[in-house]
C-alpha positions in Angstrom: -3.0 -5.1 -18.8 -5.3 -4.6 -15.8 -7.2 -1.4 -15.1 -5.5 1.2 -12.9 -6.1 0.7 -9.2 -6.7 3.7 -6.9 -6.5 3.3 -3.1 -7.0 6.0 -0.5 -5.4 5.4 2.9 -6.5 7.5 5.9 -3.7 6.9 8.3 -5.7 7.6 11.4 -4.5 9.8 14.3 -2.1 11.9 12.1 -5.1 12.7 9.9 -2.9 12.5 6.8 -4.4 10.9 3.7 -2.6 9.2 0.8 -3.9 8.4 -2.7 -2.1 5.5 -4.3 -2.5 5.0 -8.1 -1.1 1.8 -9.4 -1.0 0.9 -13.1 0.4 -2.1 -14.9 2.7 -1.1 -17.8 3.3 -3.0 -21.1 6.1 -5.0 -19.5 3.9 -6.4 -16.8 5.5 -4.2 -14.2 3.4 -1.9 -11.9 4.1 1.8 -11.8 3.0 3.6 -8.6 2.1 7.2 -8.3 1.5 8.7 -4.8 -0.2 11.9 -3.7 -0.1 12.4 0.1 -0.4 14.9 2.9 2.5 13.2 4.6 6.1 14.4 3.8 7.5 11.0 4.8 5.3 9.2 2.4 6.2 11.6 -0.4 9.9 11.1 0.4 9.3 7.3 0.1 7.4 7.7 -3.2 10.3 9.5 -4.9 12.2 6.3 -4.8 9.5 3.9 -6.0 10.3 2.4 -9.4 8.1 0.0 -11.5 8.0 -3.4 -9.8 6.9 -6.9 -10.4 3.6 -7.6 -8.7 4.5 -11.3 -8.3 7.8 -10.6 -6.7 6.5 -7.9 -4.4 3.3 -9.7 -3.2 5.2 -13.0 -2.5 8.2 -11.3 -0.9 9.0 -11.8 2.8 8.3 -8.5 4.7 12.0 -7.6 5.1 12.7 -8.3 1.4 9.7 -6.3 0.1 10.9 -3.3 -1.9 7.9 -1.3 -0.5 8.7 -2.2 3.1 12.5 -1.5 2.6 11.6 2.0 1.3 9.1 2.5 4.1 11.8 1.5 6.6 14.1 4.2 5.2 11.5 7.0 5.0 8.7 6.5 7.5 9.4 7.0 11.2 6.2 5.3 12.4 6.1 1.5 12.1 2.3 1.4 12.5 1.7 3.5 9.4 -0.8 1.6 7.2 0.3 3.3 3.9 2.9 0.6 2.9 0.2 -2.1 3.2 -2.0 0.0 1.0 0.7 0.3 -1.6 1.2 -3.5 -1.7 -2.6 -4.0 -2.0 -2.8 -1.5 -4.9 0.2 -3.2 -6.5 -1.5 -6.6 -6.1 -4.8 -5.5 -7.7 -3.2 -3.5 -10.5 -1.1 -6.5 -11.4 -4.2 -8.7 -11.6 -3.3 -10.8 -8.6 -6.1 -9.7 -6.3 -9.6 -8.2 -6.2 -10.7 -4.8 -5.1 -12.0 -5.1 -1.6 -11.7 -2.7 1.3 -9.5 -3.5 4.3 -9.8 -1.9 7.7 -8.3 -1.7 11.1 -10.9 -1.1 13.8 -10.6 -0.6 17.5 -13.2 -2.5 19.6 -14.2 -2.4 23.2 -15.2 -6.0 23.5 -14.4 -9.3 21.7 -18.0 -9.6 20.6 -17.6 -6.5 18.4 -14.9 -8.2 16.4 -17.4 -10.2 14.4 -15.3 -13.4 14.6 -17.1 -16.7 13.8 
């Protein structure tokens, strides 16, 4: 079993924060607990059941259980929380490493830091 993974998502303009706690259980499934300022994220979290990290991480977007639940509960497609849930699931399931992700607005291509 991997260590629990905690991810904090600051959704941006709405100023709502979400804490995602993902833990692998004895059956190799990942259980997800959500604490959030957002009522839509909380609504989504009530329907989250333990899931296979392999199946979820490799799923096509429209077949992902996380994104299906997000589609039903979150009215804003640009919300970054579903991606945070998948990242936490990936790390808790031992399929990825803990490394921050970000979305940044830039004024010029040179600020993007591309090689």
